[in-house]
N, C-alpha and C positions, 0 to 999 in steps of 0.2 A: 514395570507393570506393564505389559503388554496386552493391549485386545483391541477388535476389532469393529471394522462398521462397513456400512453401505451405502454408497451413495447410490440416492431415491432418481426418482425419473423427472421432478425435479430440479436435481441438482441440490439436495441435501440431505446434509450427515448428522445421523443424530450420533449425541457424545455418546456414552456407554458413561454410565449413574459414579461408577466406579472412581471413573477419571474425572469431571466433573467435580466429586467432593474430594477429590486426592488436592486436586488444582485447588479449591473455593474459586470457582467461575461460577457465575451468574447470567439470568437470561437474561438478553439484550446487551453483554459484553462485545466491547468491539475487540476482533482477536485481529492480527496482521499473518500472511501466509506468503512462506521466503523459501520457492523453490532452494533445492537441497537435493543432487543426484537426481532418479528418480523417483522421488518425496518429497514430500514438505515440508518446514518444518511452521506449525503453531504455535503463536502466541500469545497472549491477551495484552492488547494494549494500554498500559501503565495512564492515572490522572498525573498531573504536573507534580499533585500533592503526596498522588501516592512515592516519586522520584525518590525521596526524603534524603535530600540533600545528593543522590547522586547528580545533577543535574545542576550545581548551582551559575546561577549567572545566566542563562539558556534562557532567551526571549521567547517571550509567550503572543507577541505581536509581528504585525509586518506579511505574517503569513496567508494567505489564499483558505479561505471557507473551504473546508471538501463540498458543500454542498451548492458551490460555485461552477463544480465542475459540470456546465451542461453542457456543454459540445460534446461532450463523451460518452459512449452507452454500452453497458456490456449487457447483453445480450443472450443466453446461449442456441435461440435463435439464426442470431447472425454474426456469420464467421467464424461458427462453431466457439461466442463467449468470449473472441479476444477484444480487445475494447478497438472499436469504430464509429469515428468523428460520427455524431448526432446527423439523422435524416441517411445516413452514408451506409457502404458495405467495407470504406473505407477503414484498412489496420491501421491506426495511428501511430504502430511499427516502419509503415512504410514512410510513413515523416524523417524519423528518425532514419534511417535505413537510408534515403534520400541523403539527408546533413553528408551523414556517414563517408560517404560515395566522396562529398565531394562539390555537390551536385545543390543549386541556389534552392532558394521557398517558390521565390515563381518558377523555374523548371518543374520544381514538384506539383503547385497547383497548376500551369497549364497540363498537367499526364492528369491531375486527377480532378475536373473543373467543378466537383459535386461539395469539395472541400475551403470554403471559406476565407478568404487568408484573418479574419474577424478570427476562424477557428483555433484557423493551424496555428498563430501566435499566441493566443489563450496556453495551448498544451503548453506551448514551450517555454511561457509564461511559468506554470505552470511547470511544468521540468525542474526549472534551476531553482523557484522554488522549492521545492522538497527536497531538492540536494544543499540549499542553502541550508535548509531546514539538521539533514542529517547533519552537515558538518557543525553546528555549530552546537550543534549536542555530543555529539563527539568528544567534542574540542574541549566543554565542558565537563566531564566524564568525572567523576573521582571515583577510578576502581574500586580503592577497599572501600567508601562507601556502602556499591555496589554489595565487596561483596560480603560486609556487615550485615543488609538491609537481607541476606540471599542466607544469612542464616538464622536473623531473628523468623522469616517465614518459618521455614523450618520446624524453629523450638514450636507453634503453633501447635 
């Protein structure tokens, strides 16, 4: 089933009703957007109880809450919607670019004085926590249970 939708001036997309019903998506449900070539995959983020054995043993604690990300702002009016350090126009990507090139955190902070050390460290800690979360989840996946869950959902 292929359908189209239009991006509004407020950067919102209304999903076609047929897709919402076929996928059993609900208002307020959280989604993840995964860049894929020139497009994006849209997938619902499952609740832990919906994983039905797929992630046995995955830790539920020790991760920063998403609401604790007050050092990063995403606004379509600032840097075309790229994540920036809050209160600045400095893209978060710049921090990672500097570090990947071998520059120190101090060098980055010298070049972007509007970014505080606290902001940069919080973003790095968040990135590390997200990486650990993905690795924990991938390491505990029961791929056979995943296939069974997909089969079960297709029968509904």
